[in-house]
N, C-alpha and C positions, 0 to 999 in steps of 0.2 A: 469711831468705836475704837477704846482700845482694847488692846489686844492680851488676853490673861498669862500672865508669866507662866512658864513651865512647873509642874509644881516635882518639887526635889525628888531625886530618884531614891533615895532614901525611903518614902512614904508609899510610892509604888511599889518598892520591893516589899513595904510591910502589907500593903493591902495584895497583892500577888502572891505572898504567901497563905495568907489566910484564907481568898481564896482556893488555892489547891489545895487546903487542909480538908476546907467543907465540901469540895469536891470528893476528894477520897473518902471522908465518911460518909458521903451519901451514895457514893459505889457500895461501900460495904452494906450499908441497909436497904441498899435498891436489890433485895434480893427476889421479889416477887416479880421486878419489872415492870411494873406498873408505869402506864404511859405518865401520867404526871410526875411521876419522879423521874422519868428520864427526860422528859421537856425541861426540868428545872436541873438539871446536870446540863442538857446541853445550852442552855442560856449563860450558865455558871464558866462555862468550857469556852464560849464565846467570849464572855466579857475578858476571860483569863489571857487570851490567845491577844486580845486588843492590848491589853497590859502590858504584856511581854512587847509586841510592837512598839509602843510608847518610852519603855524603859529602853531598848536596845536598839532603837532606829540610831541614837549618837550617844551612845554609852561616855562617859567622863574616863580617864585614865585612870582614879582611884576605884569608880566603876570596877573598872576590867581589871584591878588588881583584883577586888573581891571574887571575881569568873575564874582566875587564876590559880587561885585558893581554894576554889570548890570543892568539898572534901571527893565527891565523886565523880569526878572527873578521872577519862581513862588514866591507866597508870601504866606503866612499863609491861608489867606482867600480862593487861589485857593487850597493849598492843603484839607482843610476844607470842600470844594464844591464838590472834585474829589473822595475824598478818605474816608468821614466819612457820617453816614446818622443820620436821628433824631437829628440835632445840636440844641442844647440849650445853648444861651449863659450866662455867669453868669455875673452878672453887680455888682463892686463895692466889696470896703475893709471893709464896716460896719465900717470905723473907720472916712474917710474922702469924697473920692469922686471914681466915676470913670475911671480910666484911660484908655484913648483910645489907648495907644501905646503897652498895653500888654492886649493882651485878652483869655479869659478862657471859656473854651464851656464844657457840656455832650452830649455826641454824639456814635454811633455805630461804632465799625471798624469791616468787616466782621460779622455784627450782635452782638460783643461782647460788652457792654456797659466800655465805657472809658471816662476819664475826658482828653479834650485837652488844651495845653496853648502856649502861645508863643509871640514872638515879633510881632507887628501888623505894618509892613511897609507898604508902598505905592507904586504904581509905575509913581504917575506924582506929581507933584507941589502941586497940593491941596490935594491928598489923605496924602502925608507927612503932609502939617503943620497942619491936621487935628488929624493926627494919633503922632504929636510930632516925625518924623522921627524913630518912633520905638523905641525910645528913652525912656526909663519906667521913672516916678516918683515915690519913696517909694510906695506910693497907688496902683502902680502896681503889686509891687512884694508882696505885704501883701494882694493884689485881688488873684494872684497866689496861696499864701500859704493857703490863705481860699479853693481855688478849690482843692489842693490838700488835703487840709485834708477832705474836702468831697471824696474824693478818697476813702481816708484810710478809713472811716466812713463804706461805701457800699464796699468796695473789690474791687474794681475799676483799671484796670493798670492807671497810666497816661502816655501821648505822650506829650513832649515837644518838640517844632519849638523853635530854635534860630537862629535869624537874625536882630543883632542889631551893630553898631559903641560901643553903652556902654550903661550905666546907664544915665540920663541925669544929667548934671554938674551942671545946675545952681544954685543960693543961695536959691530958694525956696525948692528945692530937699535935701538942705544940713542942709535946717532948721527942714526938715520935718523927718530927719533919714535915709536919704540915705544910710549910710555905715551900719547901725546898720540893715536896710531893708533887704540888702542885704547879710550881716553876719547870721540874722537868716534864711534866705532860706536854706543857703546852710547847716546850722545844722539840720536842720528840712530835708532835703530833705535826707542826708545823714544816717537816722534812720526812715524814714516815711516806713511804714509797708504794702506797695504796690508797686509793680513791676514799675519801674518805664525806658522810652526809650525816647532816646534823639537824634532829629536829628537837625544837624547842617548844614542849608541849602545857608547860603548865609556868612554873616560876623558876627564871633562871638569873640566880644571883650571884652575883658577884664572882670571886677566883674558881668555888665552889663549882660552878656552872662552867666559869672555861677550861676547866683543868679536862674537859671532853666535849669542847664545842669549838675546836680548830678544827676548819672544815674547806672541803673545796662548793660547796655548796651550805646554806643553811637555812633552815625552812623552819617556820613558827606558827602555831595555830592561830586563829582570828585574837581569840580571848587569853592568849599566852604575855607575857610580861619578861624583861629581857633587861637586868639594870646592874650596874656598881654596888649599891646597898639600898636595903629594901627603904619603903618611903619612911616608916615610923623612926628606922636610925638616922633618914638624913635630915629629918625634921628636930630630932634630938643633939644631932650636930651644930645644925645651922640656928634654930631657933630656941634650942634649949626647951624644945616642947612638943612630944611627940605628937601629939594631938592635932600637928597641923602637919599630919601626914598625907591630908588632902591634896595640900598646896604642893608638896613635896614630890608627890606622882607625877602633877602637870610640870612641873620644873623636869624632875628626870627623862623625858621625854622616852620612857618603858615601855610603851607598845610595840605591837608590830608593825602596825603604818609606820610609825615614828621612825620605828629601828629599816627598816627598809629604805624612808625618806634617805638617812642617813649612810644608807650603804652598807649595812651591819648584815642587814639581815637579805638574803635574795629572791625569797618568793612569800608570802602570807596564803596559809591557807585556810581556807573558810572553815567555820564554824556553821551548826545549828543556829536559829534565834534562840538566843540565852543561854548558850553554851555547849559546850561538847556531853557533859554529862546527863543532856535533854535527850540526844540521839547518839550514841555511843558509834551505834554503825556508820553512821552518816560519818562522822570522823575518822575513821577506819578506813574506808572507802578513799577520801580525799588524801590522807595518809600513804595510802597506798599507790593511788594516784600518779602523788609528787617524787614518791621512792622511785618509783617504776621508771618514770621518767628522767629525774635527774642520775638514776643510777645506767641507764642507757647512753645518755651523751658524756659520761665519764669514763665510760669505758671502750670509747673511742679516742679519748685523748692518749697519746703518750707519754711516757711516764716524766721526761725529764720536762716536757710541758707540763704535765701535771703539778708538779713542784714551781715551776718557776711561775706558772700562774696563783699558786695559794700564796706565794712567798708577798707578790703584786698585791693581791688580796687584801692581805692584811698591812700590807704597807701604806695603801690608800687610806686605810681608816683615822680619822682625824689628824692627816696632816695640815701641814701649817706653811702660808704660804704668804710672803714678804711682797706688798706691794708700799708702793708711793703713798702717803698721805695727800690727798686733796692742798694747794696752796704749797706745798711743799716744804712741808713740816717735819717733814723725815720719813721713815719706815713704819709702819704699822703692819702687827701681828695678824694674821687673819686664821681662824682653825675654819677645813672645810674637809666633808667626807670624804 
């Protein structure tokens, strides 16, 4: 007996979306709470649960990219409201303006003073336009650096939330020194005398993400992605065909599990089946737990040791080891994490 091949994820997604819409319509109509209507809803919800299990049991990298881009995933302001108290926003870089695409704040995590920063994406078109879709200008990164230096001055840990497609690519950003601002942040974070915790919550895109992602511990949500270029951009460069983004996503090794295997991510935080947008409270709990454990561990590390470990951590990424090729043909360069 031949085994039936698995159905494409896109078909399953379409079926699940139709089921969820029908369940929503039935809930609206079920004001009389009749037994037959409740039975129908229960049957559809059971079918929807089965589809979710089938879809998310082993999602492809491209499917994970779609989950990372889901508009209703928890955003920075959601984490601020759920995980931190006594939050006071820090505005402006004291050089040009206040960039709404990157938010910085003082707050308390479990009673401990911290500096929080991150990409400030929205959940609808109006919010995203106001926040430039979470793509910072140079002044955003300079504001982040200002906040981090404040943390260093008072001995506060830095907690950074990464969720951006990348830094703003426009002419004005380039004219104001986008590349320098990103490079400066990477340099300064590598030697900042405060513990740095990074959480990749959605998309981690290129230097726009890395500019606030140099940390002593890098955590990543299960359905987030972290990559040097978007799959569409990679496909357009390699194959001159952006429609091959699915192939590029598989080649880029951009999922949390891939990055943990490569030594770039220290811990993968589990999400609810189907993505964090389906149960935001569960996401807040796992992020709180992860931050708490790593902050406690970092708090006990002397400052000099902390900086040495951070330096060694990033020197290990992508190092090249020369080995003697079989048969004595010469040296062969091999990249290892």
